[in-house]
C-alpha positions in Angstrom: 0.0 -0.2 -0.3 1.3 3.3 -0.9 -0.5 6.6 0.3 -0.4 8.0 -3.3 -2.2 4.8 -4.5 -4.8 5.5 -1.4 -5.4 8.7 -2.4 -5.7 7.7 -6.2 -8.9 5.2 -4.8 -10.4 7.2 -3.1 -11.0 9.5 -5.0 -13.1 8.6 -7.3 -16.6 8.8 -5.7 -18.0 5.3 -6.5 -15.2 3.7 -4.6 -15.4 6.1 -1.8 -19.6 5.0 -1.9 -18.4 1.1 -1.7 -16.1 1.5 0.9 -19.3 3.8 3.1 -20.9 0.5 2.1 -18.4 -2.1 3.4 -18.2 0.5 6.3 -21.1 -1.7 7.7 -20.2 -5.3 6.8 -18.9 -7.5 4.7 -20.7 -7.7 1.9 -20.4 -9.4 -1.9 -20.3 -7.8 -5.0 -23.8 -8.1 -5.9 -25.1 -7.1 -3.3 -23.2 -3.6 -3.0 -24.6 -3.0 -6.8 -28.3 -3.5 -5.4 -26.7 0.1 -3.3 -25.5 2.1 -6.0 -26.6 3.1 -9.6 -23.2 1.1 -11.8 -23.6 -2.9 -12.4 -22.1 -5.5 -10.7 -18.9 -6.1 -12.9 -18.4 -2.1 -12.8 -18.8 -2.7 -8.7 -15.7 -5.7 -8.9 -13.8 -3.2 -11.2 -13.6 -0.7 -8.3 -13.4 -3.3 -5.3 -10.3 -4.4 -7.3 -8.8 -1.0 -7.3 -9.5 -0.9 -3.4 -8.1 -4.4 -2.6 -4.9 -3.7 -4.5 -4.2 -0.4 -2.5 -4.6 -2.7 0.9 -8.7 -0.9 1.3 -10.4 -3.7 1.4 -9.6 -7.7 0.9 -12.1 -10.7 -0.3 -12.4 -14.1 0.8 -14.4 -16.8 -1.0 -17.5 -18.1 1.8 -19.1 -21.1 -0.4 -19.6 -20.0 -3.8 -19.4 -16.2 -2.8 -16.5 -13.7 -2.9 -17.1 -11.4 0.2 -15.6 -8.3 0.3 -14.4 -6.7 3.7 -13.1 -3.2 4.6 -9.6 -2.0 6.2 -9.9 1.7 7.2 -7.0 1.6 9.0 -4.7 1.7 5.9 -7.0 4.8 5.0 -6.2 6.2 9.0 -2.7 5.3 8.3 -3.0 7.9 4.6 -4.9 10.6 7.0 -2.2 10.7 9.4 0.9 10.8 7.1 -0.9 13.9 5.2 -1.6 15.6 8.5 2.3 15.6 9.0 3.1 16.8 6.0 0.9 19.7 6.4 2.2 20.0 9.9 6.1 20.2 8.1 4.1 22.8 5.7 3.1 24.9 8.1 6.3 24.7 10.0 8.0 25.7 6.8 5.7 28.4 6.2 6.2 30.2 9.6 9.6 30.3 9.5 9.6 31.5 5.6 7.2 34.4 6.9 9.7 34.7 10.0 12.6 34.9 7.5 10.5 37.2 5.2 9.4 39.6 8.1 12.7 40.0 9.1 14.1 41.1 6.3 11.1 43.4 5.7 12.2 44.9 8.2 15.8 45.5 8.2 14.7 47.5 5.2 
């Protein structure tokens, strides 16, 4: 899982909706398709993208393929983004102090 892959996956509204549905519990592609305006095949394509970046996993139960959400991977990306935002805030504050110090000396 890379943070870029997670961000790319959840930037698509239908994949985000599928994750929201899976947050309620495991489901099959057919069950998910009953809650979204796309075909079962399209749901499966979205699930494969989510699976590749670690946001969902799949397991066979009898004849069904059941999908499970893994929000911890999304939380890890959110934490990474918060850390990056904090780093940028510190850099911008230092730049502001530098700029203000230079302006005061003129």
